[in-house]
C-alpha positions in Angstrom: -31.1 -11.3 -9.0 -34.0 -13.8 -9.8 -32.9 -16.9 -10.2 -34.5 -16.9 -14.1 -32.4 -13.7 -14.8 -29.0 -16.0 -13.2 -30.1 -19.0 -15.5 -30.2 -17.0 -18.2 -27.0 -15.1 -18.2 -25.5 -18.5 -16.7 -27.4 -19.9 -20.5 -25.6 -17.0 -21.9 -22.2 -17.8 -21.2 -22.4 -21.3 -21.6 -23.2 -20.6 -25.6 -20.6 -18.2 -25.3 -18.3 -19.9 -23.9 -19.1 -23.3 -23.9 -16.7 -24.8 -26.4 -13.9 -24.1 -24.3 -15.0 -23.9 -20.9 -17.3 -25.3 -18.7 -19.3 -22.5 -17.0 -21.1 -22.9 -13.9 -22.0 -21.4 -10.8 -20.4 -22.7 -7.1 -22.5 -23.6 -4.0 -21.9 -21.4 -0.6 -23.1 -23.8 2.2 -23.0 -22.0 5.7 -24.0 -23.8 9.0 -27.2 -23.5 8.9 -27.4 -25.5 5.9 -29.1 -23.1 3.7 -27.5 -22.8 0.5 -27.1 -20.2 -1.6 -25.1 -19.4 -5.5 -21.8 -18.2 -5.5 -19.0 -17.5 -8.1 -19.6 -17.8 -11.7 -16.4 -20.4 -12.1 -15.6 -21.4 -15.8 -13.3 -24.5 -15.6 -10.8 -25.1 -18.6 -12.7 -27.7 -21.1 -9.8 -26.6 -24.1 -6.5 -26.6 -23.4 -6.2 -23.6 -25.4 -8.5 -21.5 -24.1 -6.3 -19.5 -21.8 -3.4 -19.9 -19.4 -5.2 -20.4 -16.3 -7.5 -24.4 -15.9 -9.9 -22.2 -13.7 -11.1 -18.3 -13.7 -13.8 -17.8 -10.5 -15.6 -13.9 -10.5 -18.4 -12.7 -8.5 -20.4 -11.5 -11.5 -21.3 -12.7 -14.6 -20.2 -9.5 -16.7 -16.5 -10.1 -14.2 -16.0 -13.9 -15.6 -16.9 -13.4 -18.4 -14.1 -10.0 -18.9 -11.9 -12.7 -17.2 -12.6 -14.7 -19.9 -11.7 -12.3 -23.1 -8.5 -11.7 -20.6 -7.7 -15.5 -20.8 -7.7 -15.3 -25.1 -5.3 -12.2 -25.2 -2.9 -13.8 -23.4 -2.6 -16.3 -25.6 -2.7 -13.8 -27.9 0.6 -12.9 -26.2 2.3 -15.7 -26.4 1.4 -17.1 -22.6 1.1 -20.7 -22.7 -1.9 -22.5 -20.8 -0.5 -24.8 -18.1 0.8 -27.8 -18.0 -1.1 -30.6 -15.2 2.7 -30.4 -14.0 3.0 -26.9 -13.9 -0.2 -26.3 -12.0 1.2 -27.9 -9.5 -0.4 -30.4 -6.1 -4.0 -30.8 -5.8 
């Protein structure tokens, strides 16, 4: 996957989910200081977007599927976690 492919996929996910989730790429840093892109991450910004505050997956399609699952869980009655329910940081 080229950088432009990743940028396009990131833009597509942000356009689709950006009102409810902050979509971004993680960075991996190794012992030799070479940063590589890591997981695809969605951090919930809308309390009604899903029960989990953060969702991480290895591919953009897996992240998209997981965010659809978040909506399905809300439809099934699962409530989003509150700050106190998330546990210690």
